[in-house]
N, C-alpha and C positions, 0 to 999 in steps of 0.2 A: 450392577448399574445403580440400584438403590443404595448400596453401600457408599459408593462414591458421593452421590447425591447428599446423603445424610451427613457424611464427613464434611463436605463443602459447607452445608448448612450450619453445623456446629462451629466450624472455623469462622465463617462469616458473623455469626452471632457473637462469638468471643471477641473478635477484631472490633466490631462495632461498639460493643459494650465497654471494652477496654481503652480504646484509643479515640475512635471517631465520635462517639456521643459526648464523652466529656469535652473533647475539643469544640463541638458544635455549641455546647451550653456556655463554654468559656467566651466564644466569640458572638454570643447573642444571637445565634441562628437556630434557635429551637423549633421555629416555625417549620424548618426544612428537615426535621428529623427522618420522616418517611422516605424522602428522596435520598438523604444521606445513607440510609440502610442500602437502598439499591445500588448507590455509589460504591459501598463497601464491598459489594459482590464484585464490580468491576475491578476494584483495586486488588482484591484477592486473586482474581483471574489473572490480572497482569503480573502479579508477583509470582504466581505459579508458572505462567509462560516464560519469564525471565529465568526462573530456576531450571526449567526444562532445556532452554538454550544453553545455559552454562554447563548443564549436566550431560547433554547429549550432543548438540550441534558443535559447541566449542571444541570438545576432543576431536570431532571429525574434521574440523577445519585444520587443526594441528597434524592430523594424520594424512590427509591428502589435500593440501592446499592447491587451488588454481594458480596461485602466484604468491611470491614471497611478500611479507609484510614490510612495507617501505615507510609508512606514514601513520605511526600510532597516534598522533595528534588528531588526525582525521577521524580515526575510529572512535576516540573519546567523544568527539562531538556527536557520532552517531549513537553512542550509548546514551548521551543526554536526551537525544530525541526519543529513543525507546522509553526512557523513564517517564518523560512528559507525556507521551501517548499511551503507554501500557499501564501505568499505575493510576490513571484517572484524572491527571491535572488537566489534560486537554478536554476530556469530556465533562469536567465540572464547569470549565469556562464556556464550553459549548452549551451546556444545560442553562447556565445563567443568562447567557446572551440570546439563544436561538429557541430553546425548548417551549418557553411561554407562548411565543408566536405560532409554533406548531399546534400547541394545545388549542389556541384560540381559534385558528383556522379550521382544524378538524373538528372542533366542538361545534362551530358554527355550521359546517357541512352537515354534521349528524342531526342538529336541530332542524335543518332544512330538508331532511329526508334523504340526504345523499350518504347512504351507508357505504362503509368498505367492502371490497370483495373478498371473500374467504377462499383462499386458493386450496387450502386443505379440504374443503368441502365439494370439490368438483366431482368426486367419485366417493360417495359415502361407503364406508366399509373398506375401502382401499387407501385413498389418499390421506385419511385421518388417522391411519395407523401411525404411530410415533416415527419409526424409522423410515416409512416411506415418505412422510411428510418432509423429514429432515433432508432426505435425498432430493426431494422435489426442490425445495427451498435452495439447497446448495447449486443446483443447475439454474434456477431462475436468477439468483443473485449473482452467480458468476457471469451469466449473460449480460446482466446489467454492467458488471464491472468490466466486462470487456469493451463495451461501448463508451462508459466513462473513461476507460484508458485511452481509447482511440481519440476522444475528444481532447484529452489531455495533451495529446501529441499533434494533433491536425487543426486545432483551433489555435491561431498564432498567440492570442492573448492569454490562453490558458497554458500553453506551452511555456511562456514567460514565467509562470509560477512553477510548473511542474519541472522545469529544467534544473531546479535545485536538487531534486531527487536523483537526477542522472549525472550531476556534476561530481559525484564520488567516484574517485579515481582508485581508491582502496576499499573495494566493496567487501562486506562481511555480513554476517547474521544480523548485524545491528543496523544494516542500512535500509531496511524496509520502511522504517518510520521517518527517514530523513525526507521531509516535506515541509513546503512552505505552509504556514499556519492557514493563509487564505485558501490555498488549494485544498487543504484537509477540511475546512469548514464546508467549502463547496461540495466536495465529495461526499461527506457524511450528510450533508443536508439532502442530497438526492437519494441517498440510501435509506434515511428515515422516511422520507415521503413515499418512496415506493413500498417500504415495510408496512406503513400505515395502510396504503391502498390495498395491498394484498392480504392484510389482516394477520400477519406472521405472529405466532405466539412468543412472548418474551422468552421463554426458555429455548425454543427452536432458534430464535435470532441470536441468542447468546452463544448457542453451539456453532452456528454458522460462522460468526465473528471469530471464535477461537480457532476453529479448524483453519479458517482462512489466514489468521495471523500467523499460527505456528507454520503453516506450509509456506507462507511468503517469506517468513524468516529464513527457512531452509533455502528457499530458491536464491535469496540474496547472499547466502554464505559463500565464503572463499573456499569453495569445493570443486576439485576436479571429478565430478560425479556426473553421470547421465544414466537414464533408466533403460537403456536398450531400445532396440528398433520399435518394439511394440509399446513398452512402458512409456516411451517419449510421447506416444500419441494418446496416452490415457490419462496422465497426470503432468502438470509442469514440473520440470526438473531443474536443478541449478544450472545445468547446462544450457537448458532452453531459454531461461530467463536471463542468464548472462549474455546470451546473444543479443537480447533486447537492450542490453546496456553497453554493448561493444560500440567503440567510436566509429562513427561513419556507417553504421549498420542499423542499429535498434531503433533510431529515431529519425531516419531519413529514407526517403524513397530512393531506390537506385535508378539513376537517370541515364539514358543512353548517350554517354559521352565518350569520345576517343580517349584511351588511356594517356597517350602522350599529352594531349591538350589538357587533360585533366590535371596532370602532375604540374602544369605550368599556370593552373588557375587557382586563386585563392579559395581555399576551402574544398580543393579537388582531391587531396590525398596525395602521399608521396610513396614512391615504389620502396618496398622492404620494410615499411614501418608498421605494417599489419593494418593499415587504415585503407579500405577499398577505395579506388577512384571513383566516387559517385558524387552526384549533385547535393545540394543542401536543402531541397524542398521537404517540409515538414511531412512525416509520415512514419515509416518504420515497419517493424515485424514483432511477432511474438507478444501480442497485447494480452493474451489470456492470464488470468490471475491463479486459477486452480487447474482449469480445463484446457487443454491445447484444442479442443474441438472446434471452438469458434474460430481461431486463426485457420485451421484447416478448411472450414466451411467457407470463410470470406477471404481465402487465399492470402493471408498475412502471415503464414507460418514459415519459419526457417528452421529446418532440422540439421544443418551443418554442425558437425561435432567439432568445434573448436573453443578455445579459451583465450580469447583475445583481450587487449586492455579495454578497460571500461571508462567511460567519460563522455564529454561533449567535444565535437570537432573544434570549436572555436576556442576551447581551453588550451589546444595544443598547436594549432595553425593561426599564424598571424593574420590579420586582416589586411587591407590595401594599405593601411596606415602603419602596420607593422606592430599591431597591439593584439594581445591575447585577451579574452574575457575574464574578469574576475567574478567568481561566485562566492567569494568570502571564505574566511576559515573559522570564525566563530559564530555561534548561534545568532546572535543579533545582526552582526554584518550581513549573514546569510539572508536573514528575513528582509532587511532593509534594502539590500541590492535586489532582492525579488520584486520588491514594490517599485523600486526604480525602474526595472525592466518592463514592469506592467505598464508604466506610464511613459515608456519610451526614453527614459533617462539614463539608462545603464546598459 
């Protein structure tokens, strides 16, 4: 473990001194050198993650795809999202816009005697062991992610932003980062606040983020793979998460409606198209990010072994006016349409 940590530190130092630091001086941003060094670490992590995806998950997709590739343009857009989020561009923007506010708030709290809670100190000698505290943080943050994810689906205003993520009908390993920027800012702000409250160490936080991101990329991959009856209940698989993205299943509560009536109701599904005849109430299944335990505990798990089409019902079924919703094809159009949906204009 020390070998990898040392190798990473050497690579980070080289990348910082060779590329990042000269660029910072050239742009007149020498006052942010210390923060830039930390940002270089995230950049390096992102590059390593992308290399792992291309070397490991990419060949798996070609070996056992869940569906044939039909829309390479949509995949290229998702690659752009991955680059924006994984190589640090989004984190730099978030740091410049939000981090000073967080620093001021938590600094004020500490000055006034409101210190953060140290989660790894709850059982001295046990929870402060590195691997034990890492497992503890994985469970805690995954529980948080489960409820964030449910909020993204069950709060109508939040769903209008999160819907962009689900609008991908050609889901691949690049689709995890297909998110509206406002959705991502809100998500990351909640995670950062909780991380501050429970006092997670930076190295542990990075480990949790890396584990989560690689696992989520695998879950979104175009893979006809599941982990078996037991494995599916231990870790979220590509099959389990694809169910969450299935049209008419993953983000709708199944309402008690008559099949025949449903087939004649806008948004009710059509026989034989793989879209179940359910209602359109916000909800869904399989919200777990790493662990399916929370879905099992709160009865939102669906372990059906199917690999149905992904997307959103209103993309494929016309409304009463005969129109289907447009979620955009390019990055900026997708972002703009998300804002319009948020304000009831799209």
